[in-house]
Residue, then its C-alpha position, 0 to 999 in steps of 0.5 A: m383156277i379154282t377159286k378158294r372158298i370162304i366157310p364159316c362152319l355153325d356148331v348146334r348144341d339143343g338148337r344153338v350155335v355154340k363154340g368154344i376153344n380146342f372142343e371144349g368151353l362153349r358158349d352161347v352165339s346166337s340162333p343158326v337160322a339168323l346166321a344161316e341167313y346172314y352166312s347166305s347173304c354177305g359174300a360167305d361161299e359155302l356153309v357148314f352146320y354140324d350138331i356137335t353134339a348128335s355121336s357123342d349122345g347116341r342120338k339121331l341130328f336134329t332135322d327140325i333146325l336145320r330145316e329151318t335152317a337150310r330154307k335161308v341158305f341160296i349156297p351150298l350146305t354141308v351138314g354133319g353129326g349123328i352121320n351112321t347110316v346111309e339112311d341118314f345120309d337120304r335124310v339130312l338131304k332131304c331136309g336140305a344139305d347139299k352135301v354131308s359130313v361123316n366123322s364117327g360114323a365112317i370110325k364105326n363101319p367104315d364101309l359107310i364112305g364107299e357106300a354113301a359115295k355110291l348112292y349119291g356120288n362122291q361130290c356129297v361124301v364130306l369127312s370130317a376128320d378130328v385129328k389132335r397130336v398124339g406122342g409125335e403122330f396125329r392122331i384121329f378123334a372120334k365123338g365131338g374130339r371125345e374119344d382118341t380112337g388110336m389110329e393114326a390121321i393121314g392115313w386113315i384120312r387116305r382110306c376114307a378118299e380111296n373109299g369116296a369121299g370126294e372132299i376132306v375137313v380137316n379139323s385141328i383140335d390143337t389149333d380150335g378156338v387159340k386164333g393163332g393160324f392154321d394146322l400148315e403143318m398137319l393140313n401139308a400132310v392131308c395135301s400130300a396124302v390125298s388128290v382130293p379137295v381139302i379144307a383148313s379148318g381150326g385157328a383162324g384169328k386174323i385175315e393173315d392166317f388166311i392169307t398164309l395159309f393159300k397162299t403157304l398151301p396153294g393144294v387147300d381148297a378153303g378156310l373154314a372157321a366159326s367164332i372170327f365170324h360169329f363176332g365179327e372179329v374178320k368181314i367175309a367181304d374184307l377177307k376176301a377183299e384181301m384175298a384178291k389183293n394177295n392174288i388168291p383167287t375168290r369169289i367177290 
């Protein structure tokens, strides 16, 4: 049976890891290099590095801090932020990323996912979907959750998977940083629409939230979180021990 992955997320702004609530009110956490080294050594299955203001600032992802971070990581590293062309994919991969996450860039150019998948393989292309409820439907947001695209989310995610995205990260803006549990309704809708791995992001507040996630939605492949890991509220070793007790396959 495929093990369920636990993935810490580094939201990076101006070279520092930050965290907020509902994508707002960001506060400083730590150095991405120090945190990456810590997570690589304490049982995380993968790591996600987002340059969260690259798209909204209209610039390319900072590569110096990424190179330094990648040197400290011995687990798969997914990197996103300001990815708008296949050249951006190439640049980030050469900095040490294993997978590249795209959001706003794919919204601007829907062909980007297919082009990148042909060049680097589906397994390298990750769609990061920032989703929020608007008027009773799931809506896709761009530029770090700042801009409502007007696009219905589930159809967009299905289209991207069909075009070559090998993995989907579902970021629930409604539950981000609230620590009340993952957005099970949203995740169920995505899992029903695609056959590629789905990563749940937004809402984890305690170990039990991960247990509920994997038991309620066995189609979800991984749980991603930030602040509960960054501030030591949940230790990855403790989380995995509890998953094993609940017969949820995990890499100890």
